[in-house]
C-alpha positions in Angstrom: -2.3 28.8 -1.7 -4.4 26.8 0.8 -6.5 27.5 3.8 -4.3 26.9 6.9 -7.3 25.9 9.0 -8.3 23.2 6.6 -4.7 22.0 6.3 -4.4 21.7 10.1 -7.5 19.5 10.1 -6.4 17.4 7.1 -3.0 16.4 8.5 -4.1 14.6 11.6 -7.2 13.2 9.8 -5.1 11.6 7.1 -2.4 10.4 9.5 -5.0 8.5 11.6 -6.4 6.9 8.4 -3.0 6.1 7.0 -1.5 4.6 10.2 -4.6 2.3 10.6 -3.9 -1.3 9.4 -4.9 -1.7 5.8 -3.9 -3.5 2.6 -0.8 -1.4 1.9 0.3 -1.4 5.5 -0.1 -5.1 5.9 1.8 -5.6 2.7 4.6 -3.4 3.9 4.8 -5.3 7.2 4.9 -8.6 5.3 7.6 -7.6 3.0 9.6 -6.0 5.8 9.5 -9.4 7.5 10.5 -11.4 4.5 13.0 -9.2 2.6 13.8 -6.3 4.9 13.0 -2.6 5.0 15.4 -1.5 2.3 14.1 -3.8 -0.4 10.5 -3.1 0.7 11.0 0.6 -0.3 10.5 -0.4 -4.0 7.0 -1.6 -3.1 6.5 1.7 -1.2 7.5 3.7 -4.3 4.9 1.9 -6.4 2.3 2.4 -3.7 3.0 6.1 -3.4 2.7 6.6 -7.1 -0.6 4.7 -7.2 -2.0 6.7 -4.2 -1.0 9.9 -6.0 -2.8 8.9 -9.2 -5.9 7.9 -7.2 -5.8 11.3 -5.3 -5.4 13.4 -8.4 -8.1 11.4 -10.2 -10.5 11.9 -7.3 -10.0 15.6 -7.4 -10.2 15.9 -11.2 -13.3 13.7 -11.4 -11.6 11.0 -13.4 -12.9 8.5 -10.8 -16.3 8.7 -12.5 -14.7 6.8 -15.4 -13.9 3.9 -13.1 -17.5 3.9 -11.8 -18.8 3.9 -15.4 -16.6 1.0 -16.4 -16.5 -1.3 -13.4 -15.5 -4.4 -15.4 -12.0 -3.0 -15.9 -11.7 -2.3 -12.2 -12.9 -5.8 -11.3 -10.4 -7.4 -13.6 -7.6 -5.4 -12.1 -8.7 -6.3 -8.6 -8.8 -10.0 -9.3 -5.5 -10.1 -11.2 -3.7 -8.2 -8.5 -5.3 -10.2 -5.7 -4.5 -13.5 -7.4 -0.9 -12.4 -7.9 -0.4 -11.5 -4.2 -2.2 -14.7 -3.1 0.2 -16.8 -5.3 3.2 -15.2 -3.7 1.7 -15.8 -0.3 1.2 -19.5 -0.9 4.7 -19.9 -2.1 5.9 -18.2 1.1 3.7 -20.5 3.2 5.4 -23.5 1.5 8.8 -21.8 2.0 9.3 -21.5 -1.7 9.7 -18.6 -4.0 12.1 -15.6 -3.9 10.2 -13.9 -1.1 10.3 -16.7 1.3 12.5 -16.3 4.4 15.5 -18.6 4.6 17.8 -19.6 1.8 16.9 -16.8 -0.6 18.6 -13.5 -0.3 16.5 -10.3 -0.3 18.4 -9.1 -3.4 17.0 -12.0 -5.4 13.6 -10.3 -5.4 13.2 -8.1 -8.5 12.6 -4.4 -7.9 10.0 -4.3 -10.7 8.0 -7.0 -9.1 8.0 -5.1 -5.8 7.1 -1.9 -7.5 4.1 -3.6 -9.3 2.9 -5.1 -6.1 2.7 -1.7 -4.4 1.2 0.1 -7.5 -1.5 -2.5 -8.2 -2.5 -2.7 -4.5 -2.9 1.1 -4.4 -4.7 1.5 -7.7 -7.0 -1.5 -7.3 -8.0 -0.7 -3.7 -11.7 0.3 -3.8 -11.6 1.7 -0.3 -8.7 3.9 -1.3 -10.8 5.4 -4.2 -13.8 5.8 -1.9 -11.7 7.5 0.7 -10.0 9.9 -1.7 -13.3 10.8 -3.4 -15.0 11.5 0.0 -12.1 13.1 1.8 -10.1 15.3 -0.6 -12.7 17.5 -2.3 -14.0 19.1 1.0 -10.4 20.2 1.8 -10.0 22.1 -1.5 -11.4 25.6 -1.6 -13.1 26.6 -4.8 -12.2 30.2 -4.1 -8.4 29.4 -4.6 -6.4 27.8 -7.4 -6.8 24.1 -7.3 -3.3 23.1 -8.4 -1.4 24.6 -5.5 -3.8 23.2 -3.0 -3.7 19.7 -4.6 0.1 19.8 -4.5 0.2 20.6 -0.8 -2.3 17.9 0.0 -0.4 15.4 -2.1 2.8 16.3 -0.2 1.1 15.6 3.1 -0.3 12.3 1.7 3.0 11.1 0.4 4.9 11.9 3.6 2.3 10.4 5.8 1.9 7.2 3.7 5.7 6.7 3.5 6.2 7.2 7.2 3.4 4.8 8.0 4.7 2.1 5.6 8.2 2.5 7.0 6.8 2.0 10.5 5.0 -1.2 9.5 8.0 -2.5 7.5 10.3 -1.9 10.5 7.8 -3.7 12.7 7.9 -6.7 10.3 11.7 -6.8 10.3 11.7 -6.6 14.2 9.2 -9.5 14.2 11.4 -11.5 12.0 14.4 -10.9 14.3 12.4 -11.9 17.3 11.1 -15.1 15.8 14.4 -16.1 14.2 16.0 -16.5 17.7 14.2 -19.8 18.0 15.1 -20.9 14.5 11.4 -20.7 13.5 12.0 -19.9 9.8 9.1 -22.2 8.7 6.7 -20.4 11.1 7.9 -17.0 9.8 7.2 -18.0 6.3 3.7 -19.2 7.3 2.9 -16.0 9.1 4.2 -13.8 6.2 2.5 -16.1 3.6 -0.8 -15.9 5.4 -0.6 -12.1 5.6 0.2 -11.9 1.9 -2.7 -14.3 1.0 -5.0 -12.2 3.2 -4.0 -9.0 1.4 -4.7 -10.8 -2.0 -8.1 -11.9 -0.9 -8.8 -8.5 0.6 -7.9 -6.8 -2.7 -9.9 -9.2 -4.8 -13.1 -9.1 -2.7 -12.8 -5.6 -1.3 
């Protein structure tokens, strides 16, 4: 199946990388603040699928296609970044379905949240670089690749989901803390600024 020694090294290594603040974690915290943890899970599903695709592609060598056709990758980055920045600006202005206040979390479409998570994961150049550099060394050429990849993917999915849940819960807690002083406008500005930052990060990363 898989080398237990390698697995014991991979788990803490990936956890430390996953829990570190990044685009997806910042996005999870921002959405947790604006629409709550439960609705944010739709973004998490999209992000997890995106991460799984990147991980599989990195192992199978499909990533070389992205390197040979960088224009496609650049367009995806800029479109995704512009979309997130647009949402962030609306939140800053206390407008749009993701702003905190009059709108209910249920107003936000699940498909929109799913796409946000998926695009952020797929178009993240650091995610590709990380998977390309990290995953292959943990796969033994003397064993079947498929079972090893499935186990590593399982670890990645559980770790990413746990980390995003922690960030989303932190965002919700921050919202509850700030709402005590009726600072809805400031909450929207904080969440909007974070969303814009993720958009710029994605486009220029």
